PDB file of N, CA, C and O in Angstrom:
ATOM      1  N   MET A   1     180.731  49.217-215.120  1.00  0.00           N
ATOM      2  CA  MET A   1     181.925  49.995-215.413  1.00  0.00           C
ATOM      3  C   MET A   1     182.946  49.976-214.271  1.00  0.00           C
ATOM      4  O   MET A   1     184.151  50.058-214.509  1.00  0.00           O
ATOM      5  N   VAL A   2     182.485  49.874-213.105  1.00  0.00           N
ATOM      6  CA  VAL A   2     183.389  49.858-211.960  1.00  0.00           C
ATOM      7  C   VAL A   2     184.238  48.584-212.012  1.00  0.00           C
ATOM      8  O   VAL A   2     185.433  48.625-211.718  1.00  0.00           O
ATOM      9  N   THR A   3     183.623  47.446-212.387  1.00  0.00           N
ATOM     10  CA  THR A   3     184.375  46.169-212.443  1.00  0.00           C
ATOM     11  C   THR A   3     185.476  46.273-213.479  1.00  0.00           C
ATOM     12  O   THR A   3     186.578  45.779-213.242  1.00  0.00           O
ATOM     13  N   SER A   4     185.227  46.884-214.595  1.00  0.00           N
ATOM     14  CA  SER A   4     186.266  46.996-215.614  1.00  0.00           C
ATOM     15  C   SER A   4     187.396  47.921-215.133  1.00  0.00           C
ATOM     16  O   SER A   4     188.548  47.727-215.519  1.00  0.00           O
ATOM     17  N   GLU A   5     187.090  48.895-214.321  1.00  0.00           N
ATOM     18  CA  GLU A   5     188.124  49.746-213.782  1.00  0.00           C
ATOM     19  C   GLU A   5     189.018  48.990-212.795  1.00  0.00           C
ATOM     20  O   GLU A   5     190.235  49.171-212.786  1.00  0.00           O
ATOM     21  N   TYR A   6     188.397  48.134-211.959  1.00  0.00           N
ATOM     22  CA  TYR A   6     189.156  47.268-211.122  1.00  0.00           C
ATOM     23  C   TYR A   6     190.045  46.321-211.864  1.00  0.00           C
ATOM     24  O   TYR A   6     191.185  46.084-211.466  1.00  0.00           O
ATOM     25  N   ALA A   7     189.532  45.775-212.944  1.00  0.00           N
ATOM     26  CA  ALA A   7     190.306  44.834-213.769  1.00  0.00           C
ATOM     27  C   ALA A   7     191.509  45.541-214.347  1.00  0.00           C
ATOM     28  O   ALA A   7     192.602  44.977-214.301  1.00  0.00           O
ATOM     29  N   VAL A   8     191.379  46.744-214.892  1.00  0.00           N
ATOM     30  CA  VAL A   8     192.482  47.454-215.423  1.00  0.00           C
ATOM     31  C   VAL A   8     193.506  47.769-214.352  1.00  0.00           C
ATOM     32  O   VAL A   8     194.709  47.641-214.582  1.00  0.00           O
ATOM     33  N   GLY A   9     193.026  48.190-213.154  1.00  0.00           N
ATOM     34  CA  GLY A   9     193.944  48.411-212.073  1.00  0.00           C
ATOM     35  C   GLY A   9     194.700  47.194-211.618  1.00  0.00           C
ATOM     36  O   GLY A   9     195.884  47.295-211.298  1.00  0.00           O
ATOM     37  N   ILE A  10     194.066  46.058-211.577  1.00  0.00           N
ATOM     38  CA  ILE A  10     194.752  44.826-211.230  1.00  0.00           C
ATOM     39  C   ILE A  10     195.780  44.460-212.258  1.00  0.00           C
ATOM     40  O   ILE A  10     196.896  44.063-211.922  1.00  0.00           O
ATOM     41  N   ILE A  11     195.406  44.594-213.535  1.00  0.00           N
ATOM     42  CA  ILE A  11     196.383  44.276-214.603  1.00  0.00           C
ATOM     43  C   ILE A  11     197.578  45.186-214.535  1.00  0.00           C
ATOM     44  O   ILE A  11     198.707  44.733-214.721  1.00  0.00           O
ATOM     45  N   ALA A  12     197.359  46.485-214.267  1.00  0.00           N
ATOM     46  CA  ALA A  12     198.474  47.426-214.179  1.00  0.00           C
ATOM     47  C   ALA A  12     199.333  47.061-212.962  1.00  0.00           C
ATOM     48  O   ALA A  12     200.558  47.130-213.056  1.00  0.00           O
ATOM     49  N   ALA A  13     198.745  46.679-211.831  1.00  0.00           N
ATOM     50  CA  ALA A  13     199.511  46.324-210.631  1.00  0.00           C
ATOM     51  C   ALA A  13     200.309  45.071-210.878  1.00  0.00           C
ATOM     52  O   ALA A  13     201.449  44.974-210.423  1.00  0.00           O
ATOM     53  N   VAL A  14     199.758  44.120-211.575  1.00  0.00           N
ATOM     54  CA  VAL A  14     200.487  42.894-211.872  1.00  0.00           C
ATOM     55  C   VAL A  14     201.680  43.148-212.834  1.00  0.00           C
ATOM     56  O   VAL A  14     202.764  42.586-212.682  1.00  0.00           O
ATOM     57  N   ALA A  15     201.425  43.998-213.800  1.00  0.00           N
ATOM     58  CA  ALA A  15     202.495  44.336-214.742  1.00  0.00           C
ATOM     59  C   ALA A  15     203.609  45.093-213.998  1.00  0.00           C
ATOM     60  O   ALA A  15     204.787  44.813-214.223  1.00  0.00           O
ATOM     61  N   PHE A  16     203.267  46.029-213.131  1.00  0.00           N
ATOM     62  CA  PHE A  16     204.268  46.723-212.351  1.00  0.00           C
ATOM     63  C   PHE A  16     205.043  45.802-211.457  1.00  0.00           C
ATOM     64  O   PHE A  16     206.261  45.939-211.342  1.00  0.00           O
ATOM     65  N   ALA A  17     204.353  44.832-210.795  1.00  0.00           N
ATOM     66  CA  ALA A  17     205.027  43.864-209.972  1.00  0.00           C
ATOM     67  C   ALA A  17     205.997  42.990-210.779  1.00  0.00           C
ATOM     68  O   ALA A  17     207.088  42.677-210.302  1.00  0.00           O
ATOM     69  N   ALA A  18     205.606  42.595-211.999  1.00  0.00           N
ATOM     70  CA  ALA A  18     206.491  41.831-212.835  1.00  0.00           C
ATOM     71  C   ALA A  18     207.717  42.571-213.226  1.00  0.00           C
ATOM     72  O   ALA A  18     208.815  42.016-213.205  1.00  0.00           O
ATOM     73  N   VAL A  19     207.557  43.839-213.591  1.00  0.00           N
ATOM     74  CA  VAL A  19     208.765  44.687-213.937  1.00  0.00           C
ATOM     75  C   VAL A  19     209.651  44.846-212.717  1.00  0.00           C
ATOM     76  O   VAL A  19     210.870  44.697-212.809  1.00  0.00           O
ATOM     77  N   LEU A  20     209.053  45.146-211.584  1.00  0.00           N
ATOM     78  CA  LEU A  20     209.840  45.313-210.357  1.00  0.00           C
ATOM     79  C   LEU A  20     210.583  44.044-209.990  1.00  0.00           C
ATOM     80  O   LEU A  20     211.732  44.125-209.556  1.00  0.00           O
ATOM     81  N   TYR A  21     209.972  42.861-210.146  1.00  0.00           N
ATOM     82  CA  TYR A  21     210.586  41.580-209.899  1.00  0.00           C
ATOM     83  C   TYR A  21     211.766  41.378-210.804  1.00  0.00           C
ATOM     84  O   TYR A  21     212.821  40.921-210.363  1.00  0.00           O
ATOM     85  N   LYS A  22     211.602  41.715-212.082  1.00  0.00           N
ATOM     86  CA  LYS A  22     212.732  41.546-213.035  1.00  0.00           C
ATOM     87  C   LYS A  22     213.894  42.455-212.670  1.00  0.00           C
ATOM     88  O   LYS A  22     215.054  42.051-212.754  1.00  0.00           O
ATOM     89  N   VAL A  23     213.588  43.664-212.271  1.00  0.00           N
ATOM     90  CA  VAL A  23     214.675  44.609-211.893  1.00  0.00           C
ATOM     91  C   VAL A  23     215.376  44.112-210.616  1.00  0.00           C
ATOM     92  O   VAL A  23     216.606  44.117-210.558  1.00  0.00           O
ATOM     93  N   VAL A  24     214.630  43.691-209.611  1.00  0.00           N
ATOM     94  CA  VAL A  24     215.233  43.325-208.338  1.00  0.00           C
ATOM     95  C   VAL A  24     216.036  42.007-208.548  1.00  0.00           C
ATOM     96  O   VAL A  24     217.060  41.831-207.889  1.00  0.00           O
ATOM     97  N   THR A  25     215.632  41.129-209.392  1.00  0.00           N
ATOM     98  CA  THR A  25     216.335  39.866-209.532  1.00  0.00           C
ATOM     99  C   THR A  25     217.435  39.891-210.635  1.00  0.00           C
ATOM    100  O   THR A  25     218.065  38.873-210.921  1.00  0.00           O
ATOM    101  N   SER A  26     217.642  41.093-211.245  1.00  0.00           N
ATOM    102  CA  SER A  26     218.707  41.192-212.216  1.00  0.00           C
ATOM    103  C   SER A  26     220.038  41.089-211.459  1.00  0.00           C
ATOM    104  O   SER A  26     220.118  41.355-210.260  1.00  0.00           O
ATOM    105  N   GLY A  27     221.044  40.707-212.180  1.00  0.00           N
ATOM    106  CA  GLY A  27     222.357  40.468-211.578  1.00  0.00           C
ATOM    107  C   GLY A  27     222.949  41.667-210.820  1.00  0.00           C
ATOM    108  O   GLY A  27     223.373  41.537-209.671  1.00  0.00           O
ATOM    109  N   GLN A  28     222.970  42.790-211.453  1.00  0.00           N
ATOM    110  CA  GLN A  28     223.580  43.985-210.924  1.00  0.00           C
ATOM    111  C   GLN A  28     222.842  44.447-209.652  1.00  0.00           C
ATOM    112  O   GLN A  28     223.482  44.758-208.648  1.00  0.00           O
ATOM    113  N   VAL A  29     221.511  44.493-209.692  1.00  0.00           N
ATOM    114  CA  VAL A  29     220.731  44.943-208.551  1.00  0.00           C
ATOM    115  C   VAL A  29     220.890  43.897-207.401  1.00  0.00           C
ATOM    116  O   VAL A  29     221.018  44.266-206.233  1.00  0.00           O
ATOM    117  N   GLN A  30     220.879  42.637-207.751  1.00  0.00           N
ATOM    118  CA  GLN A  30     221.019  41.630-206.744  1.00  0.00           C
ATOM    119  C   GLN A  30     222.335  41.750-206.011  1.00  0.00           C
ATOM    120  O   GLN A  30     222.394  41.580-204.793  1.00  0.00           O
ATOM    121  N   THR A  31     223.391  42.041-206.749  1.00  0.00           N
ATOM    122  CA  THR A  31     224.734  42.236-206.170  1.00  0.00           C
ATOM    123  C   THR A  31     224.733  43.419-205.259  1.00  0.00           C
ATOM    124  O   THR A  31     225.271  43.358-204.154  1.00  0.00           O
ATOM    125  N   GLU A  32     224.118  44.533-205.717  1.00  0.00           N
ATOM    126  CA  GLU A  32     224.062  45.715-204.895  1.00  0.00           C
ATOM    127  C   GLU A  32     223.303  45.473-203.623  1.00  0.00           C
ATOM    128  O   GLU A  32     223.735  45.924-202.562  1.00  0.00           O
ATOM    129  N   LEU A  33     222.167  44.766-203.683  1.00  0.00           N
ATOM    130  CA  LEU A  33     221.381  44.460-202.477  1.00  0.00           C
ATOM    131  C   LEU A  33     222.144  43.579-201.514  1.00  0.00           C
ATOM    132  O   LEU A  33     222.057  43.765-200.300  1.00  0.00           O
ATOM    133  N   GLN A  34     222.905  42.606-202.046  1.00  0.00           N
ATOM    134  CA  GLN A  34     223.745  41.732-201.175  1.00  0.00           C
ATOM    135  C   GLN A  34     224.825  42.561-200.485  1.00  0.00           C
ATOM    136  O   GLN A  34     225.119  42.345-199.310  1.00  0.00           O
ATOM    137  N   ASP A  35     225.401  43.486-201.196  1.00  0.00           N
ATOM    138  CA  ASP A  35     226.440  44.363-200.579  1.00  0.00           C
ATOM    139  C   ASP A  35     225.836  45.208-199.469  1.00  0.00           C
ATOM    140  O   ASP A  35     226.460  45.400-198.425  1.00  0.00           O
ATOM    141  N   ILE A  36     224.665  45.698-199.678  1.00  0.00           N
ATOM    142  CA  ILE A  36     223.988  46.514-198.646  1.00  0.00           C
ATOM    143  C   ILE A  36     223.705  45.675-197.399  1.00  0.00           C
ATOM    144  O   ILE A  36     223.930  46.116-196.272  1.00  0.00           O
ATOM    145  N   VAL A  37     223.217  44.477-197.621  1.00  0.00           N
ATOM    146  CA  VAL A  37     222.938  43.580-196.455  1.00  0.00           C
ATOM    147  C   VAL A  37     224.215  43.196-195.756  1.00  0.00           C
ATOM    148  O   VAL A  37     224.242  43.138-194.527  1.00  0.00           O
ATOM    149  N   LYS A  38     225.277  42.930-196.493  1.00  0.00           N
ATOM    150  CA  LYS A  38     226.536  42.542-195.886  1.00  0.00           C
ATOM    151  C   LYS A  38     227.083  43.690-195.046  1.00  0.00           C
ATOM    152  O   LYS A  38     227.585  43.463-193.945  1.00  0.00           O
ATOM    153  N   ARG A  39     226.992  44.917-195.549  1.00  0.00           N
ATOM    154  CA  ARG A  39     227.496  46.096-194.819  1.00  0.00           C
ATOM    155  C   ARG A  39     226.642  46.266-193.579  1.00  0.00           C
ATOM    156  O   ARG A  39     227.180  46.586-192.518  1.00  0.00           O
ATOM    157  N   ALA A  40     225.348  46.067-193.664  1.00  0.00           N
ATOM    158  CA  ALA A  40     224.490  46.274-192.498  1.00  0.00           C
ATOM    159  C   ALA A  40     224.820  45.226-191.418  1.00  0.00           C
ATOM    160  O   ALA A  40     224.836  45.543-190.228  1.00  0.00           O
ATOM    161  N   LEU A  41     225.078  43.997-191.833  1.00  0.00           N
ATOM    162  CA  LEU A  41     225.388  42.904-190.873  1.00  0.00           C
ATOM    163  C   LEU A  41     226.793  43.093-190.336  1.00  0.00           C
ATOM    164  O   LEU A  41     227.081  42.610-189.241  1.00  0.00           O
ATOM    165  N   ASP A  42     227.656  43.747-191.025  1.00  0.00           N
ATOM    166  CA  ASP A  42     229.007  43.960-190.519  1.00  0.00           C
ATOM    167  C   ASP A  42     229.105  45.226-189.637  1.00  0.00           C
ATOM    168  O   ASP A  42     230.199  45.607-189.220  1.00  0.00           O
ATOM    169  N   GLY A  43     228.027  45.833-189.374  1.00  0.00           N
ATOM    170  CA  GLY A  43     227.996  46.997-188.521  1.00  0.00           C
ATOM    171  C   GLY A  43     228.180  48.326-189.270  1.00  0.00           C
ATOM    172  O   GLY A  43     228.540  49.346-188.681  1.00  0.00           O
ATOM    173  N   GLY A  44     227.929  48.285-190.561  1.00  0.00           N
ATOM    174  CA  GLY A  44     228.016  49.548-191.355  1.00  0.00           C
ATOM    175  C   GLY A  44     229.426  49.888-191.764  1.00  0.00           C
ATOM    176  O   GLY A  44     229.661  51.000-192.238  1.00  0.00           O
ATOM    177  N   ALA A  45     230.361  49.008-191.608  1.00  0.00           N
ATOM    178  CA  ALA A  45     231.777  49.277-191.964  1.00  0.00           C
ATOM    179  C   ALA A  45     231.985  49.224-193.445  1.00  0.00           C
ATOM    180  O   ALA A  45     233.103  49.424-193.919  1.00  0.00           O
TER     181      ALA A  45
END
């Protein structure tokens, strides 16, 4: 039974990672992240 619990946990973690990847690589989020990095490199201006 412990092995099946690990399997379910791994499947849930992979599903969460896939959703997170889709969100982070979406156009709007990617643009927001680029703006944050640009502001940080420009000294926060």
